[in-house]
Each structure stands twice: as C-alpha cells, then as structure tokens.
N, C-alpha and C positions, 0 to 999 in steps of 0.2 A: 343815722337816718339825721335827714338836717330839714328842720323846715321854718320858711322864713316869711315870720312874719311882716308885712307891706299895707300900708292904705292905697297905696298904687295896686288896685289889685290885675290890674293888662301886662304888671309888670311881671312878663314871663325868664327864663333860659336864656330864651334868643338876646332879650332886651340889658340884663345884664353881661350878656357878651359882649355886647359890643358896646358897652358902657365900660367893661374893662381894656377891650379893645384902646379904646380910646384913651381911655387914663395912660396903661400903658405907652401908648405912641406921645405920647405927652408928656410920659418921665424921661422919654429915649431924649425926646428933643431940647426938654431942659436942661440935662447934664450933658447935650452935645451943648451948647449954647455954650456951657461953664468950662469947660474945655476946650473951646474955639476948637472945635472938630469940622475938617474939612465935609465932611457929613451934611451940616447942620441943613443944605436946603432941600436933599432928598428929603430930611427928616422930614421938615415944614413941608413940603409936598405928600406926604404919608399920615403926617397928623389931618392935614386939611379933608382927605378923605375917607380918615378916620370918624371927623366929628359927622361929614355928609351922613356918610354911612350909617351911624347913630341914631342923628338925626329920623332919618329913613323910618330903621329898625322902631323906635320907639314911636313916632307915629304912626305906621301902619299896626302896629300894636292895639295904642290906644283906641284909632279908628274902630280894627274890628269888634272890641270889648265895647266900644258905646254905639255899635248895632247888634252885635248878641242882644243887651240889653233891651234898646230899644223893640224890636224884636218878637223879645217879651214881652215887653209891655201892651205891644198889639193884642197877645191873645187875651189877655185880662180885660175884664172890668174898670174901668177907670176908678169905679167906688171902692173896688177892693184894696185893702190893707197891703196885700201885696204888688199891688201895682206902685202906689206910691211909695212901699221902703226900695220900688227900682226906680223911679224918680231923684227920688233923693242920692239912690248912687250914684244917678248919668250925672245929675246936677254938684255933683261932691260936699255935699250938706251933710253934718252930721259925723265928719268925717276929722281926724286928726289929722290930715296930711304932712307926711315925712317928704324932707330930700330925694330925689333917686337915689340908689345904691351907687358909690364910684366906684 
C-alpha cells in the first residue's frame, strides 16, 4: 500500500498522471534537442499538447475540490468550528504548501 502525503488535497491520480506525462514529454524533447533529432518539431507539438492537457486536468481537479468544500460549507452554520476549518482549507491558510509532484 502506498500513501502519498500532500498539502494539495485536490491532487489525485489523474493529476499525478498528467504531470508525469508532461514531464516525460519534456524529457523526450530535451533529449531530442541534445542529439539534434529530426523529430524535434513533432516532440515540441506533443510537449505543448501535454502542457495544455496537464493544466486542464489540474484546473478541473482544483475546481471540483473547491466546489466540494463550498457545498460542505453551505450546509454548516457559519459560527461552527467545522465551517471555519473548511474556510481555512479553501483559502489555503495554515497549510505548508509544497510544490506539485513532477
């Protein structure tokens, strides 16, 4: 069993896979540049597509997470401790944020 600790609760497996795919595409492009491969232009296109795809996946996951937090907050009285805890999560206060995984 593998458990990943993250201060970004919204990062799921789809996000990790998208970041890894972007990293692999960038690595392939870097290697192609290093050896002056004729496939550089094709790899540049693939890298640009992976960057766009990764951004879309991350944004979708983040929006879904914030929407879930907001809907949970709506069901709680504003004076409750849980409401303020969710508010802190939503505003990302009190968390030691670490960079997204590569």
